[in-house]
Structures are given as C-alpha cells and as structure tokens.
C-alpha positions in Angstrom: -63.9 55.9 -91.3 -61.0 54.8 -89.1 -59.9 58.5 -88.6 -63.5 59.4 -87.6 -63.6 56.7 -85.0 -60.2 57.7 -83.7 -61.2 61.3 -83.4 -64.5 60.4 -81.8 -62.7 58.3 -79.2 -60.2 61.1 -78.4 -63.1 63.6 -78.1 -65.0 61.3 -75.7 -61.8 60.8 -73.7 -61.2 64.5 -73.1 -64.9 65.3 -72.5 -65.6 62.7 -69.8 -66.0 64.1 -66.4 -66.0 61.9 -63.3 -67.4 63.2 -60.0 -63.9 63.3 -58.7 -63.0 65.9 -61.3 -65.9 68.2 -60.7 -65.4 71.2 -58.5 -67.7 71.4 -55.6 -69.7 74.6 -55.6 -70.6 75.6 -52.0 -73.7 77.6 -51.3 -72.8 80.4 -48.9 -74.4 79.6 -45.6 -75.4 82.2 -43.0 -74.2 81.7 -39.5 -75.1 83.7 -36.3 -71.4 84.9 -36.2 -70.2 86.2 -39.5 -66.9 88.1 -40.0 -64.8 89.1 -43.0 -61.8 87.1 -44.0 -59.6 89.9 -42.7 -61.3 89.9 -39.3 -60.8 86.1 -39.0 -57.1 86.4 -40.0 -56.6 89.0 -37.4 -58.3 87.0 -34.6 -57.1 83.5 -35.3 -53.6 81.9 -35.3 -52.3 81.0 -38.7 -52.9 77.3 -37.9 -56.5 77.9 -36.7 -57.2 80.1 -39.7 -56.0 77.4 -42.0 -58.3 74.7 -40.4 -61.3 76.7 -39.5 -61.6 79.1 -42.5 -59.8 77.3 -45.3 -61.0 73.8 -44.4 -57.5 72.6 -43.9 -56.3 69.5 -41.9 -53.6 69.6 -39.3 -50.9 66.9 -39.2 -51.9 63.8 -37.2 -50.5 63.6 -33.6 -49.6 67.4 -33.8 -52.3 68.7 -31.4 -51.8 68.7 -27.6 -55.6 68.3 -27.4 -55.2 64.8 -28.7 -53.8 63.8 -25.3 -56.1 66.0 -23.2 -57.7 63.9 -20.5 -59.0 66.4 -18.0 -62.7 67.0 -17.4 -64.1 69.9 -19.4 -65.5 71.0 -22.7 -64.0 71.5 -26.1 -65.1 74.8 -27.6 -64.8 76.3 -31.1 -61.4 78.2 -31.2 -63.1 80.9 -33.4 -66.3 81.8 -31.5 -66.1 79.8 -28.2 -69.2 77.7 -28.8 -69.1 74.5 -26.7 -68.9 71.6 -29.2 -67.8 68.4 -27.4 -67.6 67.2 -23.8 -64.5 65.4 -22.4 -66.6 62.5 -21.3 -67.3 61.7 -24.9 -63.7 61.8 -26.0 -61.8 58.6 -26.8 -58.5 57.6 -28.2 -59.2 56.5 -31.8 -55.5 56.0 -32.6 -55.8 58.3 -35.7 -53.8 61.2 -34.3 -56.8 63.7 -34.0 -59.0 64.4 -31.0 -62.0 62.0 -31.4 -65.5 62.1 -29.8 -68.4 59.7 -30.0 -71.0 62.5 -30.0 -71.3 66.3 -30.3 -73.2 68.8 -28.1 -76.6 68.7 -30.0 -77.4 71.8 -32.0 -73.8 73.2 -31.9 -72.4 71.3 -34.8 -73.6 71.6 -38.4 -73.0 69.0 -41.1 -72.3 69.1 -44.8 -70.7 67.0 -47.5 -67.0 67.1 -48.5 -66.1 65.6 -52.0 -62.6 67.0 -52.2 -61.0 63.5 -52.2 -63.2 62.1 -54.9 -65.7 60.5 -52.6 -68.2 61.9 -50.2 -67.4 62.5 -46.5 -69.6 64.0 -43.8 -68.0 67.3 -42.8 -68.5 69.1 -39.5 -68.7 72.8 -38.9 -69.4 75.0 -35.9 -73.1 75.9 -36.1 -72.4 79.3 -34.7 -69.6 80.6 -37.0 -69.3 78.0 -39.7 -65.7 77.1 -38.9 -64.5 73.8 -40.3 -63.9 71.2 -37.5 -63.3 67.9 -39.2 -65.3 64.9 -40.3 -67.6 62.3 -38.8 -67.3 58.6 -39.6 -69.2 55.4 -38.7 -66.3 53.6 -37.1 -66.5 54.8 -33.6 -67.1 52.8 -30.4 -69.8 50.3 -30.9 -70.8 50.3 -27.2 -71.9 54.0 -27.5 -72.9 55.8 -30.7 -70.7 54.0 -33.3 -69.6 57.5 -34.5 -66.1 59.0 -34.6 -66.1 62.7 -34.8 -62.5 63.2 -36.0 -61.7 66.9 -35.1 -58.7 69.1 -35.8 -57.2 70.2 -32.5 -56.5 73.7 -34.1 -60.3 74.1 -34.4 -60.8 73.6 -30.7 -60.1 75.3 -27.4 -60.3 73.3 -24.2 -62.1 74.7 -21.2 -61.4 72.7 -18.0 -64.4 71.9 -15.7 -64.6 74.2 -12.6 
C-alpha cells in the first residue's frame, strides 16, 4: 500500500500542468498586409524583425525614440501605419517609448501568457506586427493607460 501511494504521488507530480507550463496556441489572424517570413526578413532590420515578427523585446533605454520629443506621429516600422501621436507620449521611466493612448482602430489587442501570467499585447492592426504591451499604470490625469512600445517597432514621422 505504501508503494502504491508513493507511485500515485509521483505520477500526480509529473502529470500536473499549471497554466505557466502550457504552450499558447495562437490562431493565425489575417491582416490587410500579409507577407511571407522571407519578405519581412528582407524588408526589416534584424532588430525590427525580432520585435515585430518574433514578438521580441528590445533592451530598455536602447531606443533613440524613447527620448524623441518633437511633434509628430509614431508609425509602424513594418507597414507605416500611424499608431501613436507625440502629444500622447510621456516619460514612464521604464526605458521604452510610452503613450497614454493609441490612434483608434490602428492597434489590435491580444493576450500574452509567455511569462506565466496574462498581459495585454499590442499589434499593428494593419500588418500584425508586435508592438509591446498595455498596462493600467499610466497617467491618472489622462487615460490611466501605459502603452509600453518597443522603439524598434516604430518609425517617427515629424510634423510638417
């Protein structure tokens, strides 16, 4: 009986799956701009490809766009869709360009469970490129949102 309980305990230990151990299966979404992996690799820098197509994260404080203060619009680096306006950018102190709101309709949302908990992930609504994540710890006097965006996913277009 003692061996049976021991074997049962071991079996249960190895068969338990927490949500952090489960692989996320993404449903392939269709976006207005769709290219092959080879086409994206050819068009994007290696850093932009890593962030936009492989859902990577750049090192904090590594993007020159983190310090960009001119008036203008931040576009998707892959397809040039306008995503964020400079007037909604703020210094979050996190090391990534941060905005309190997006340009409505140009950013798509999903869930990211790669770290063992759910985060709201942001994608370009035109090409599906990974941008970053949105959190509820932004400026309280505006939207309360912090769109934490990889600079490698963005291209700054100064105002005319």
